[in-house]
C-alpha positions in Angstrom: -18.8 15.6 -2.7 -15.7 13.5 -3.5 -14.6 13.8 -7.2 -14.5 10.8 -9.4 -11.7 10.7 -12.0 -11.1 8.1 -14.7 -7.6 7.3 -16.1 -7.6 5.5 -19.4 -4.2 4.4 -20.6 -2.7 1.2 -21.8 0.5 1.9 -19.8 0.1 0.7 -16.2 3.0 2.8 -15.2 1.2 6.0 -16.4 -2.0 4.9 -14.5 0.1 4.3 -11.4 1.8 7.7 -11.7 -1.6 9.4 -12.1 -2.9 7.6 -9.0 0.1 8.6 -7.0 -0.1 12.2 -8.1 -3.7 12.3 -6.9 -3.3 10.3 -3.7 -3.2 13.4 -1.6 -6.4 14.8 -3.0 -10.0 14.0 -2.0 -10.9 12.0 -5.1 -11.4 8.5 -6.4 -9.3 7.4 -9.3 -10.8 4.8 -11.6 -8.7 3.0 -14.2 -9.1 1.4 -17.6 -6.4 -0.1 -19.9 -8.0 0.8 -23.3 -10.7 2.9 -24.8 -13.3 0.2 -24.9 -13.1 -0.5 -21.2 -12.8 3.2 -20.5 -16.0 3.9 -22.4 -17.8 1.2 -20.4 -16.5 2.6 -17.2 -17.5 6.1 -18.1 -21.0 5.0 -19.0 -21.3 3.1 -15.7 -19.5 5.5 -13.3 -20.2 9.0 -14.8 -16.8 10.4 -13.8 -16.2 14.1 -13.2 -13.2 14.1 -15.5 -11.4 11.6 -17.8 -7.6 11.5 -18.4 -7.4 9.9 -21.8 -4.4 8.5 -23.6 -4.4 9.3 -27.4 -2.7 6.1 -28.6 -4.1 2.7 -27.3 -4.9 -0.8 -28.5 -8.5 -2.1 -28.9 -9.9 1.4 -29.0 -7.8 4.6 -29.2 -8.4 7.9 -27.4 -9.9 9.6 -30.4 -12.5 6.9 -31.0 -13.4 6.7 -27.3 -13.8 10.5 -27.2 -16.1 10.5 -30.3 -18.3 7.9 -28.6 -18.4 9.8 -25.4 -19.5 12.9 -27.3 -22.1 10.9 -29.1 -23.9 9.8 -26.0 -26.2 12.1 -24.0 -25.0 10.5 -20.8 -21.3 11.3 -21.3 -21.1 14.1 -23.8 -20.4 16.8 -21.2 -17.7 14.9 -19.2 -14.5 17.0 -19.5 -11.5 15.2 -21.0 -7.7 15.8 -20.7 -5.8 14.1 -23.5 -2.4 12.5 -23.0 0.0 12.0 -26.0 3.5 10.9 -26.5 3.8 13.1 -29.6 4.7 16.8 -29.4 4.3 17.6 -33.2 2.1 20.5 -34.2 -0.2 18.4 -36.3 -0.9 16.1 -33.4 -1.6 19.0 -31.1 -4.0 20.6 -33.6 -5.7 17.2 -34.1 -6.3 16.8 -30.4 -7.5 20.4 -30.0 -10.1 19.8 -32.7 -11.5 16.8 -30.7 -13.0 19.2 -28.1 -10.9 18.3 -25.1 -10.3 20.6 -22.1 -6.6 20.3 -22.4 -3.7 18.0 -23.2 -0.4 16.8 -21.7 2.6 15.5 -23.6 4.4 12.5 -22.1 6.6 12.4 -20.1 5.0 14.8 -17.6 5.5 15.5 -13.9 3.0 15.0 -11.2 2.9 18.8 -10.7 2.1 19.4 -14.3 -0.7 16.9 -14.2 -2.2 18.4 -11.1 -1.9 21.9 -12.4 -3.7 20.9 -15.6 -6.5 19.1 -13.8 -7.1 22.0 -11.4 -8.0 24.1 -14.4 -10.9 21.9 -15.0 -12.0 20.4 -11.6 -11.8 21.6 -8.0 -9.1 19.3 -6.6 -9.1 19.6 -2.8 -6.4 18.2 -0.5 -7.6 15.5 1.9 -8.5 17.0 5.3 -6.6 14.4 7.2 -3.4 14.6 5.1 -1.5 16.6 7.7 -2.0 13.8 10.2 0.5 11.5 8.6 0.9 7.9 10.0 3.2 7.7 12.9 6.5 6.1 12.1 8.9 3.8 14.0 11.3 6.7 14.2 8.8 9.0 15.9 9.6 9.8 19.6 6.9 7.6 21.2 6.2 7.3 24.9 6.5 3.8 26.5 5.6 3.2 30.1 7.1 0.0 31.6 5.6 -1.2 34.9 7.7 -3.9 36.6 9.0 -4.3 40.1 12.2 -5.7 38.7 14.5 -2.9 37.6 16.5 -5.3 35.4 13.5 -5.8 33.2 13.0 -2.1 32.7 16.7 -1.8 31.7 16.4 -4.7 29.4 13.6 -3.1 27.5 15.4 0.3 27.5 18.4 -1.5 26.0 16.4 -3.6 23.5 14.6 -0.5 22.2 17.7 1.7 22.3 17.9 1.9 18.4 14.6 3.8 18.4 14.0 7.3 19.7 11.3 6.1 22.1 11.1 7.5 25.6 11.1 4.6 28.1 10.0 5.3 31.6 10.0 2.7 34.3 7.7 2.4 37.3 8.0 -0.2 40.1 4.4 0.0 41.3 0.8 0.6 40.2 0.6 3.9 42.1 3.8 5.2 40.4 2.4 4.1 37.0 -1.0 5.9 37.6 0.9 9.1 38.6 3.1 8.9 35.6 0.2 8.3 33.2 -1.5 11.4 34.6 1.6 13.6 34.0 1.6 13.1 30.2 0.0 11.0 27.5 1.6 7.6 26.8 1.5 5.6 23.6 1.9 2.1 25.1 2.1 0.4 28.5 4.0 -2.8 29.2 3.1 -4.2 32.6 4.3 -7.2 34.5 1.3 -9.6 35.0 3.0 -11.0 38.2 2.8 -7.7 40.1 1.6 -8.3 43.7 -2.1 -7.9 44.6 -3.3 -8.3 41.0 -1.5 -5.0 40.3 -1.4 -5.4 36.5 -5.2 -6.0 36.2 -5.9 -3.1 38.6 -3.8 -0.8 36.5 -5.5 -2.1 33.3 -8.9 -1.3 34.7 -7.8 2.2 36.0 -6.4 3.2 32.6 -9.3 1.8 30.6 -11.7 3.8 32.8 -10.1 7.0 31.7 -11.3 8.6 28.4 -7.8 9.6 27.7 -6.6 6.0 27.7 -9.7 4.1 26.6 -7.9 2.9 23.4 -4.4 2.8 24.8 -2.2 -0.2 23.8 -1.6 -2.2 27.0 0.6 -5.3 26.9 1.0 -7.7 29.7 4.4 -9.3 30.4 5.1 -12.8 31.9 7.2 -15.9 31.6 6.3 -18.3 28.9 5.0 -21.0 31.3 2.6 -18.6 33.1 -0.3 -19.8 30.9 -3.0 -18.9 33.4 -1.8 -15.2 33.6 -1.7 -15.1 29.7 -5.3 -16.4 29.4 -6.5 -14.0 32.1 -4.9 -11.0 30.3 -6.4 -12.0 27.0 -9.9 -12.4 28.6 -9.5 -9.0 30.3 -8.9 -7.3 27.0 -5.2 -6.6 27.1 -3.8 -5.7 23.7 -1.4 -8.6 23.9 1.0 -10.6 26.0 4.8 -10.4 25.8 6.6 -13.4 27.1 10.0 -13.4 28.8 12.8 -13.6 27.8 11.7 -10.9 25.4 12.4 -11.2 21.7 12.8 -7.5 20.9 12.4 -7.8 17.2 9.1 -9.5 17.8 8.2 -6.8 20.4 8.9 -4.0 18.0 6.7 -5.6 15.3 3.9 -6.2 17.8 4.0 -2.7 19.1 4.2 -1.5 15.5 1.0 -3.4 14.7 -0.8 -2.2 17.8 0.1 1.5 17.2 -0.2 1.2 13.4 3.3 2.5 13.0 4.6 3.1 9.4 8.0 1.4 8.8 7.8 1.4 5.0 10.4 4.2 4.8 13.1 1.7 5.9 12.8 -0.5 2.9 13.6 1.5 -0.2 16.9 3.3 -1.1 18.6 4.5 -4.2 22.2 3.4 -5.1 24.0 4.3 -8.2 20.8 4.7 -10.3 19.4 1.5 -9.0 16.3 1.2 -6.8 17.1 -1.2 -3.9 14.3 -3.0 -1.9 16.0 -4.2 1.3 14.0 -6.9 3.0 14.7 -7.2 6.8 15.7 -10.4 8.5 12.2 -11.0 9.7 9.6 -10.8 6.9 6.4 -11.5 9.0 3.0 -10.4 7.9 3.3 -7.0 9.4 6.5 -6.2 7.5 5.1 -7.8 4.3 2.0 -5.6 4.5 4.2 -2.5 5.1 6.2 -3.2 2.0 3.4 -4.3 -0.3 1.3 -1.3 0.7 3.8 1.1 -0.9 5.5 -1.2 -3.4 3.6 0.0 -6.5 3.8 3.6 -5.6 7.6 3.5 -4.9 8.5 1.6 -8.0 6.2 3.8 -10.2 7.9 6.9 -8.6 11.3 5.5 -9.5 10.3 4.8 -13.1 8.9 8.3 -13.4 12.3 9.6 -12.1 14.1 7.6 -14.8 15.0 4.4 -13.0 14.8 1.1 -14.9 16.7 -1.2 -12.5 15.5 -2.8 -9.3 17.6 -4.9 -6.8 15.8 -7.0 -4.2 18.1 -7.6 -1.3 17.1 -10.8 0.6 20.5 -11.4 2.0 19.4 -10.8 5.6 16.8 -13.6 5.5 17.5 -17.0 7.0 15.0 -18.9 4.8 12.6 -18.4 1.9 9.0 -18.8 3.3 5.7 -18.1 1.8 6.0 -14.3 2.4 9.3 -14.2 0.5 7.7 -16.0 -2.4 4.6 -13.8 -2.4 6.7 -10.6 -2.2 9.1 -11.8 -4.9 6.3 -12.7 -7.3 4.7 -9.3 -6.8 8.0 -7.6 -7.6 8.6 -9.8 -10.6 5.2 -9.0 -12.0 5.6 -5.3 -11.4 9.0 -5.2 -13.1 7.6 -7.0 -16.1 4.8 -4.5 -16.3 7.1 -1.6 -16.1 10.0 -3.1 -18.2 12.4 -2.9 -15.3 15.5 -5.1 -15.1 15.7 -7.0 -11.8 18.2 -9.0 -9.7 17.8 -10.7 -6.3 20.5 -10.7 -3.7 20.5 -13.9 -1.7 22.8 -15.8 0.8 23.6 -19.5 0.3 20.6 -20.8 2.4 18.0 -18.7 0.7 19.5 -19.4 -2.8 19.4 -23.1 -2.1 15.7 -23.0 -1.1 14.7 -20.7 -4.0 16.2 -23.1 -6.5 13.8 -25.8 -5.2 10.6 -23.9 -5.6 8.9 -23.7 -9.0 7.9 -20.1 -8.5 11.4 -18.9 -7.6 13.9 -21.1 -9.4 14.3 -18.8 -12.4 14.9 -15.6 -10.5 18.1 -13.8 -11.5 20.2 -14.3 -8.4 23.4 -12.5 -7.3 25.4 -12.8 -4.0 25.9 -9.2 -3.0 24.6 -5.7 -3.6 27.8 -4.6 -5.4 27.5 -7.6 -7.7 23.9 -6.9 -8.4 24.4 -3.2 -9.1 27.4 -3.9 -11.4 25.4 -6.6 -13.2 22.3 -4.4 -13.7 24.5 -1.5 -15.0 26.4 -3.8 -17.3 29.7 -3.0 -15.7 32.3 -5.6 -14.5 32.7 -6.0 -10.8 36.3 -5.0 -9.8 37.7 -7.4 -7.2 38.5 -5.9 -3.9 
């Protein structure tokens, strides 16, 4: 049965670090920001272990522990105490409270896991070895088009990725190629003669190996009838010509559930940089926000206290930009991180208009932002 752990700490950063440390283990991590809410959660959820901060507002760790021990429902729940103090008196006082162990802040993820394993049986998730596929994995793409120029265009448009692109001019070639090795996605021209695209679709879908294969039809924009027929037949999607390759990459990424989050965060001169690509659609937005808290918490745990959000590649500030920015601002406030936003002239002009973004701390380049955050003057080139 999956373990249930409760983290009670007034520091959101600590709760996030604990959640990240336990993400690879088969357990649910509950959270509470003070002893009173922690006590209520413990009574309701009956966790297998509580990670309890010693010093908190509303109700501190010592009082919460005393109330836990005073209830028949919770008296046997093991507790690991956290404290920012390393003094002998504090350690003895904690020991007398009847806890299973304690950790002194700051602590590493490894120290936390090692301490918890002494009390509960933490097991690694069984599917952890099957990491999400990434954009830089060598995927197999089969392009079926009787026009060789289209195959070459796709090969060139996806040349920045380590994807293997194989072209076929006919349905028979495509079926033979699909039988040779497993493909990840098929792009097929809907205008192939003799309803070739729909024949190939049915043949692939009839195979257990390709029942869930991502199959995209390709056609010119004005071929509305072909697009409607492909959608009704169950194609994964339709790509219109001329092909927008950034859009194609994002659509294939969504269909294959490819992880591209690794592209967004980097470290420069003791500053964490969040680089937002030129197209911040919902897919990219979700990729960033899915790991935003964990990445920033990891940086804080490593000693970073400065964040630079690079929006310089964007052409305009739409709703996704505002939503992402507000999430980052809130996170930086919670973690006491200094933050700057790199913008170009167009985005700066738009952000100054919106109520939500007008007070952001703007800079015009990465170098300026880093120098500003570090409190050092920018030396002219």
